[in-house]
N, C-alpha and C positions, 0 to 999 in steps of 0.2 A: 781322117782329117776331113772336115767339110768345107767346100768352097764358099766364100762369101760373095754374094752378089750385090754390088752397089748400084743404087739408083742415081745415076749421074745428074739427072735433071733436078732432083731434089737437093743434091750436094751443091750444084752450081748456084741455086737460090740461096742456100744458107751462106755460102762463101761470099757472094756478091752483095749481100744485105748490108747496109750501113746503119748500124744501130748502136747507140751509147747509152748507158744508164750511169748516173753519178749521184752520190750522196755527199753533200758537203754544207758548208756555211757561206752566206753571202759576205763578200768582202767589201760591198758597197751597197747603198740603197739603190734600187734600179732606177735608170734613167729612161725616160720615154720621149719619143718624138713622133710626129706624123710624117710619113713618107708616101707620096702618091695616094693620099686619103686612107692609108692604113697605119695603124699604131704599130711602132717598133719599140720594144723594151729590150734593155740591155744591162748586164751586171757581171761581175766576176764572181766565180765560185771557187772556194778553196776545199779541196779534198785531201785527207791525211792517210798515209800509209805507215804503219807501225811495224818495226822489224828489230832484229837484234844484230848488233854489229860483231866484228870477229872477237871482241872481248866479252860478248854476251850482254852488253849493256842495251837497254831498251832505247830505241831512237825513233823520232818521227820525222817523215818527210812530207812536206807540203807542196802540192801541185796546184797551180791556178789555172782556171779555165774561163774563157769568155763564153758567155751564154746569151743568145738573142731569142726573142719570141715575137710573133706577129699576131695581129688581130685580137680576137677574144682572149687568148691566153695571155697576150702582152698586157691587156687591160687588167686582167686578174692579177698578174705579177705586179703591176703598178700599184693596185689598190691594197694588196695584202702583205707585200714583202718589204723588208727593211734589212739593213746591215746587220749581220750577225745571225739571222734566221737560219735554221736548218731545213734544207729541202731535199727532196728527190727529184731529179730531172731525167727524163727520157727524150731522146731525140736522134738526130743525125749529125755527124761531123761534116763540115764544109771548110775547104781551104780556098782562100781568094788571094789575089795578088793586086799590087799597085806599084806605081813608081814613085820613089821619094824625090825630094827636091834636087838631088844630085843625079837622078836618072837611074838609080839602082832599083832593081826590081826587089820588092819585099813580099814576103808570104806570111799569112796569119791564118790560123785555123780557130773555128768557133763552133760551138754546139748550137744547133737550131733546134729549140725545144719544141716538142709536141705534147708533152704531159708534164704535169707538176704535182708533186706530193708535198704538202705541208707537214713538216716534221717537228717544228718547235711547239712548245707548249703555249697555249693561250695565256696571256698575262691575267692574273686574278683580279677581279673587280673588288674595289675597296669602298 
């Protein structure tokens, strides 16, 4: 048997990295607004997982993700995306919290996009 030597420095970097990649369809046309002189664009993204249940029937499970982008990427999303478009998104997960009107702490998670891949076909010109 050979001993396996692990480089813990590299492993720590890999484990601590916050990176998410999603391919899905926009659930809404992106909404944009200026915050502190920077454009912020947000939308919901649906991703599907196909699986077979205990009886062998094909099932689809849809998950919804909140996506936000800032600056130039936000501007690009605002200009080119619409409800139903298929996109690839790469970014990081961020969880924030706030207090509701009853004083209860609420949490939500969103994807802060860093990269965008347009996957929908361009409409044909007539």
